[in-house]
DRENSEPA-476588 format. One line per 2 residues: number of its first residue (from 1); for each residue y, z, x of C-alpha. Coordinates in steps of 0.25 Angstrom, whole numbers, padded with zeros to 4 digits, always signed. Layout:
NUM) Y,Z,X | ...
END
This chain:
1) +0000,+0000,+0000 | +0014,-0004,+0006
3) +0022,+0008,+0007 | +0035,+0002,+0014
5) +0048,+0004,+0007 | +0054,-0005,+0017
7) +0048,-0017,+0024 | +0056,-0028,+0031
9) +0051,-0041,+0037 | +0060,-0048,+0049
11) +0072,-0042,+0045 | +0085,-0049,+0051
13) +0100,-0046,+0048 | +0110,-0055,+0055
15) +0125,-0052,+0055 | +0135,-0064,+0058
17) +0146,-0059,+0066 | +0158,-0070,+0068
19) +0149,-0082,+0073 | +0138,-0072,+0078
21) +0126,-0068,+0072 | +0121,-0055,+0075
23) +0106,-0051,+0073 | +0107,-0035,+0069
25) +0090,-0036,+0064 | +0080,-0044,+0070
27) +0067,-0044,+0062 | +0066,-0031,+0056
29) +0050,-0028,+0052 | +0051,-0014,+0046
31) +0043,-0005,+0037 | +0046,+0007,+0031
33) +0038,+0016,+0021 | +0041,+0022,+0008
35) +0044,+0037,+0013 | +0046,+0035,+0028
37) +0056,+0042,+0036 | +0061,+0031,+0045
39) +0072,+0030,+0056 | +0079,+0018,+0061
41) +0084,+0020,+0075 | +0093,+0010,+0084
43) +0104,+0010,+0093 | +0118,+0004,+0087
45) +0117,-0010,+0084 | +0102,-0010,+0084
47) +0101,-0015,+0069 | +0097,-0001,+0063
49) +0109,-0001,+0052 | +0108,-0016,+0048
51) +0093,-0012,+0046 | +0097,+0000,+0038
53) +0105,-0010,+0028 | +0095,-0020,+0028
55) +0085,-0008,+0023 | +0095,-0001,+0013
57) +0098,-0015,+0007 | +0113,-0014,+0012
59) +0111,-0027,+0020 | +0101,-0039,+0018
61) +0094,-0045,+0030 | +0097,-0059,+0035
63) +0082,-0062,+0037 | +0069,-0054,+0034
65) +0064,-0047,+0022 | +0065,-0032,+0017
67) +0057,-0025,+0006 | +0062,-0013,+0001
69) +0050,-0005,-0007 | +0044,-0019,-0008
71) +0056,-0027,-0014 | +0061,-0038,-0006
73) +0076,-0033,-0004 | +0080,-0042,+0009
75) +0084,-0055,+0000 | +0092,-0046,-0012
77) +0105,-0050,-0015 | +0116,-0039,-0013
79) +0115,-0034,-0028 | +0101,-0032,-0028
81) +0099,-0025,-0013 | +0110,-0015,-0018
83) +0102,-0012,-0031 | +0090,-0010,-0023
85) +0098,-0002,-0013 | +0104,+0008,-0024
87) +0090,+0010,-0029 | +0081,+0013,-0018
89) +0091,+0017,-0005 | +0098,+0028,-0001
91) +0108,+0027,+0011 | +0114,+0039,+0020
93) +0125,+0034,+0030 | +0131,+0039,+0043
95) +0143,+0039,+0035 | +0140,+0046,+0022
97) +0147,+0035,+0016 | +0151,+0045,+0003
99) +0163,+0042,-0006 | +0173,+0052,-0002
101) +0181,+0053,-0015 | +0169,+0057,-0022
103) +0163,+0071,-0022 | +0146,+0072,-0017
105) +0141,+0072,-0031 | +0148,+0059,-0035
107) +0144,+0053,-0022 | +0130,+0056,-0025
109) +0131,+0052,-0038 | +0136,+0037,-0034
111) +0122,+0030,-0033 | +0118,+0036,-0045
113) +0130,+0031,-0053 | +0128,+0017,-0047
115) +0114,+0017,-0053 | +0119,+0021,-0066
117) +0114,+0034,-0068 | +0122,+0045,-0078
119) +0132,+0053,-0074 | +0124,+0066,-0078
121) +0111,+0060,-0071 | +0118,+0056,-0057
123) +0126,+0069,-0056 | +0113,+0077,-0058
125) +0105,+0069,-0046 | +0116,+0069,-0038
127) +0119,+0085,-0038 | +0103,+0087,-0035
129) +0104,+0078,-0023 | +0116,+0085,-0018
131) +0109,+0097,-0021 | +0097,+0093,-0012
133) +0105,+0090,+0000 | +0112,+0103,-0001
135) +0125,+0099,-0007 | +0124,+0103,-0022
137) +0136,+0113,-0020 | +0145,+0102,-0014
139) +0144,+0093,-0024 | +0159,+0091,-0028
141) +0163,+0090,-0013 | +0168,+0077,-0008
143) +0162,+0070,+0006 | +0174,+0075,+0013
145) +0172,+0089,+0009 | +0158,+0090,+0016
147) +0152,+0090,+0031 | +0146,+0077,+0037
149) +0132,+0083,+0034 | +0136,+0086,+0019
151) +0140,+0072,+0017 | +0128,+0067,+0022
153) +0121,+0075,+0013 | +0128,+0068,+0001
155) +0125,+0055,+0007 | +0109,+0058,+0007
157) +0111,+0063,-0008 | +0119,+0051,-0012
159) +0108,+0041,-0005 | +0096,+0049,-0012
161) +0102,+0051,-0025 | +0096,+0039,-0031
163) +0082,+0042,-0025 | +0081,+0030,-0016
165) +0068,+0026,-0010 | +0074,+0025,+0003
167) +0085,+0034,+0011 | +0092,+0026,+0021
169) +0100,+0034,+0032 | +0109,+0027,+0043
171) +0114,+0038,+0054 | +0113,+0048,+0043
173) +0118,+0060,+0052 | +0126,+0052,+0061
175) +0139,+0059,+0057 | +0132,+0073,+0056
177) +0132,+0083,+0065 | +0118,+0088,+0070
179) +0115,+0099,+0061 | +0120,+0091,+0049
181) +0113,+0079,+0054 | +0100,+0087,+0054
183) +0101,+0092,+0040 | +0103,+0077,+0036
185) +0092,+0074,+0043 | +0083,+0085,+0035
187) +0087,+0080,+0021 | +0082,+0066,+0025
189) +0068,+0073,+0030 | +0069,+0079,+0015
191) +0070,+0066,+0009 | +0059,+0059,+0017
193) +0050,+0071,+0013 | +0053,+0068,-0001
195) +0047,+0054,+0000 | +0061,+0047,+0003
197) +0061,+0035,+0013 | +0071,+0038,+0024
199) +0076,+0028,+0034 | +0087,+0033,+0044
201) +0094,+0025,+0053 | +0098,+0031,+0066
203) +0101,+0030,+0080 | +0097,+0046,+0083
205) +0082,+0049,+0088 | +0084,+0064,+0084
207) +0087,+0058,+0068 | +0076,+0048,+0070
209) +0065,+0057,+0073 | +0066,+0064,+0059
211) +0060,+0051,+0054 | +0044,+0047,+0053
213) +0047,+0035,+0059 | +0059,+0028,+0069
215) +0062,+0013,+0068 | +0069,+0007,+0080
217) +0078,-0003,+0080 | +0085,-0011,+0091
219) +0092,-0024,+0092 | +0088,-0027,+0077
221) +0073,-0026,+0079 | +0063,-0014,+0077
223) +0059,-0009,+0090 | +0051,+0002,+0086
225) +0045,+0011,+0074 | +0043,+0001,+0062
227) +0028,+0006,+0062 | +0026,+0020,+0056
229) +0010,+0019,+0058
END
């Protein structure tokens, strides 16, 4: 039985800079099973962020195929990609990407509002998730009134409020001190233990060591770790 939640075959991504074609990804074959905790590592410019954008349906490959939950998404138009992304994937970014003028409860409610959930239900769900990440007493605070670690907890709550199949994190502890970063990694470990597929993009070996498998990418190619056998 195929348990791959992510499967790519010969993924290529080219960018055109002026008259120059730059190949960011060069033949990526990747399999990630449902429920895995995977770290994608590589130096700056290796292609790891480009790969994350494709895996997260934020961008499409120039060539190759990408199956997400056995659905071919690599050829989908942008509107269809957005629908898949909102339903199946939660994102956590280094810079938090919270809306500063909204309190944290409303920040976390946003994905549910886009999904058409009633106000009463989405408020209850957002409160529950914020409680689970230790911020149940800060619901009316705005992001600027919180520490970096607390803001990242809000970002995680927003990422998981839709119960996505996959949680994708891009350098999630990059703007945090070591204590706050460790706390955030504990949350990811707990989410994985609950059955979530967790993919962290990082350049930090200490962070990557929390994962079950480390995939290393260099010059747009996977150089190590694609097999979990």
